[in-house]
N, C-alpha and C positions, 0 to 999 in steps of 0.2 A: 504494500500500500504506500502510495506517495505521501509526502509530507502534507500536501494540500488535501488529499483525500482523508488523511487522519484528522485534519482540522475540521473538515465538513462533518465527520462522524462525531467529533467532540462537541461541536456546536449543536448538532442534532440532539445529542444527549442532554446538553444544557437546556435547549428549548423544551424537550420532552419533560425534563424534571421540573421545569418552572411552570409550564402551561398544561401539561398532559400527564401528570403522575398517575400511574396505574393503581387502581384500587384492587380489592380482593377478587372481584368478579372478572376483571380484565386479566389479571395475572393468572387466574385459574384457567381462562380460555387459552392463554398461550401455553401453559404447562400441560394442559390436557391434550392439546393438539400435538405437542412435542412427544408426549408419552404414547400417543396412538400412532405415531409415525407419519403424521401429515407433513407435507413440505412446508418449510418455514418461510412462506411467501406472503403472509398476511401483511396488511398495512402496518406502518409503524405507529407508535402512540401519537406522535405529532400529526401524522396523516389522518388518523382516526379523529383527532380533535378538529381538524379542518373539515372533515365530513360532517361532524356534529354541528359545527358553527354554520356551515352552508345550509344545512337543513333548518336550523333555527332561523337564519336570516330570511329564508323564503317562507317561513311559517308552515313548514311541511306537516301535513296531517296524514298523508298517504305516501309511503316510500316503497320503491321497488329496487331490489338488489339482484344482480345477475352474477352469481359466483359467491356462494356462502363460505366455502372452505370450512374452517373451524368455528365460525361465528364471531370472530373478534370485531370485524368492521360492522357486523350486524348489531352488536351491542352498542357501539358508538352511535349508530344511526337511530336505533330504536329508542335510545335515551333522549333523543332530540324531539320525539313525538309528544304531543299533549296526551292527557289521560285517555281521551277517546280516539287517539290516532291509531293507525294500523300500518303494518309493513308486510310485504311479501318478499321472500328471498328464495332464489332458485339455486339448487346444487345438483350437479351431475352424479356425484359419487355417494352411494348410500352410507358408506363408512364415514365419510366426511360429515354428512348430514346428521348422523348419530352423535358425533362429537359436538357439532353446533347446537343441536337440541339440548344436550346436557349443559353446555355453557350458557345458553340463553335461559334455561330453567334456573341455573345457579344465580344468574343476574336478575331473576324475577321478571323476565320480559317475554317469556314464551307465549303468554296469553295474547300479547299484542302482535305476534309474528306468525305468519303462515309460512311454513317451510315446505317447499315443493321439491320433490326429488325426481330427477330425470333430465334428459337433454333439454336445454333451454330452447333449442330450435323447435321443440314440440310444446314445451310449457308456455312460451310466450304467445303463440297463436291461440292456445287454449284460453289464456287470460283474455285475449281480445274477444274471442267468441263468447266468453262469460259476460261480456259487457261491463267490466269493472269500471268503477269511477276513475277519473283521471288521476294519475300519480303526480304529486307535486315535486318529487325528486326521484331520479333514477341513478343508481350507481352501477356501472358496468365494469366488472372485474373478473372476467372469465377468459376462455380461450380467445386469443386475439384474432385467429383466422376467421372467426365468425362475427366479429364486431359489426361489420357492415350488414350482415344478415339480421343480427339482433336489433340493430337500429331501426330497420323497417317496421318491425312489430312495435318497438318502443314508441315510435312516433304516432302510433294509433292509440296510445294510452296516456298521452300527456295533454296539457292545456297551455294556453298562453301564460307565460310566467314560470312554467316548470323549468327545473334545472336537469340537465343530463350530464353526468360526470362519467368519464372513462379513464381508467387507470392504465399505466404502462404503455404510453403512446410515444415515448422518446427512445426507450430501450438503449441507453448509453450511446445514442447517436447513430445506431445502426440503421435507423430509418432513412438516413441520408443516401445510403447506397446499399440497399438490402441485398444480401446474398441469396442465391437460389436455394441453399440449404437452411435458410432461416425464414420460413414463411411467416412467422409472427411479425418480423420487422416490416416485411412488405405489406402485410395486412394492416398494421398500425399506420403506416404511411398512407395507404389508401383511405383508411378511416379519417385521418386528419384532413386529407384533401376533400373528402366528401362533406364533412361538416362545415369546412371553411366555405364551400361553394353553395351550401344549402341556404336558400333565401328565407327559409322559415326560422333560421337560427341566428343568434349573435354568439360568437364563440371565440375562445382563445385556448392555447395550450401553455401551461406553466411548467417550466423545468423544476425538478426536485433533485437535490443531492443530499447525501448523508448516510444514515445507517442502512438504507435500502439501496445504496449505490446511486447511479445516475439514471434517472427516468423522468417521467412527466405525467401530468394529468390534464385531460381535455375538460373544459368547462363550457357548456353550451346552454344558453337560455332560449326557450321557445318564444318567439315574438307574439 
């Protein structure tokens, strides 16, 4: 690790400690995911706090998450909901969903969260067909190769003023010249170009460096 990278990590830990200290429920979610062998790719504490604040800023009452993993980001997002708010989170892997359900239960949030297991390419159109009320915030953090496909369903379940957030869209700069053996980089590049050109949105991508390396998050507001 370079001296500059070490500084970014140190500053990230400083920010997390000051603004996003983990309580028992968040720490449990991290430890449970590690104990069950889930990949350590959940958002950082600071990124979780950012999700929480964005949800609060738009007054989100209904939240959709695509990619639950062990439930860490779901805890941050669900905590931003009012008492009568509701969240839907989609997870492909049943083993991951079991961990997430346990962590959400530990955080006393499971009653506000509907956890749907299965491929999001199937679950999202099903939600559209159910005629669900529009979501105020959507957090996309699943397989990058399907981001553009997920987006098509998501846009049918939002309203003017809704936020759409998409994680991992910089990928340490590999999006600038995606290799043939890195389909995620090419997909993230395509997704960024798509939301930039979509006249229904106002969007930006912010770079993020620190504990999670070098990556970025897309933030789009529906006009």
